Every structure is written in structure tokens, then in C-alpha cells.
N, C-alpha and C positions, 0 to 999 in steps of 0.2 A: 720399589720402583714402579712408576705410573707407565701408562702405555698409550701413546697416540699412532694415528695413522694420517700418513702424508697423502693430502688429497689434490695435490699441485699438479700442473699438467704434464711435467717432466723431471727427471730425476735432478736432485739437488744435492751439494756436498754440505753436511752440516759439521762446522767446526767443534761445536761443543760435545759432538757424539765421536771426537776423535778423527775428525775430518772425513768421515765414512760418507759414502753416497747411499742415498736413500731414494728408491724408486717410488713411482706413482702407485699409491694403494697398499704400500708397505707399513707394517706397523713395527714401531721400534719401542723401545723402553728409554725412558728418560728420567733424570734424577726427579724425586718427589718435590723438592724445592724449585725445580724449574718446570714443573707442569703449566702453571700458569702463562709462561713465556711461550709455550706453544699453542695452548687453545685460545690465547687471547688473538690468534691470528686465522679465524674460522675460514679464509679462503684457501689456508693451505693445511692445516692440521686439523683433525677430529679427534675429539677424546675417545678413548677405547676403555680405558681402567684409570679410575682416578688415584691419587695416592692414598696411601693408608694413612690413618689419623696419626698425628704426631703424638707420641707419648713422651711423658716425662723422661729425663735422661736418667733419672735416679732408679735404679734396680730395687724391686720389692726387697723389703728386708725379709731375710729368712728366719723363721719362727722355730727355736728349737723344739726336737722333739719331746713330747712329754714322755719321761721316765716311766717304764711299766711299773705297776704297782707291786711294791715289796711284800711278798707273801711270807707271814711268820707260820713256821710250821708249829704246832702244837707241840708243847713242851712235853717229854715223856714223864708219866707220873713216876713220883719218887716213892721209893720204898721207905716205910718206917720200921726201923730195927727195934 
């Protein structure tokens, strides 16, 4: 989540934040994908923390653990009769 500060002169109700009242100079978290919608209003909102870079939705593939090297015990010498 990104963070923005409300710099307007009086409290506002923000429907996108669940109808919550935001006071002047209050910092709120906003969805990353909506960050630009706030900071494009520089008379009302100031960027505090930008969104994290969007990463691929694909999870990295897990590599199998390497099997430990199999140790062969030396064969016991055979007795010749």
C-alpha cells in the first residue's frame, strides 16, 4: 500500500477508503493502483510513500534441493581361503 498526506484545509470523507473522514495533515494508506489518483491532485494530497514496484503475478519456481552426494563405504577386504 502507498501512503499519502491530506493537505486540504478541512476534513473530507473519502468514499474509496470506506467512507472514512480524513483530517488535514493526516497520512493514510491507499491502494497502490490508486496512488496516482491522489497525487494528481497536488492541492489536496502529497505523496509520502510511493507504491512498491509491481511484480509478476507468477511465483518464482522452487528449485528442488540437491540430493546429498551418496557416499559409498569401502568394501571390506575379502578373505581368500
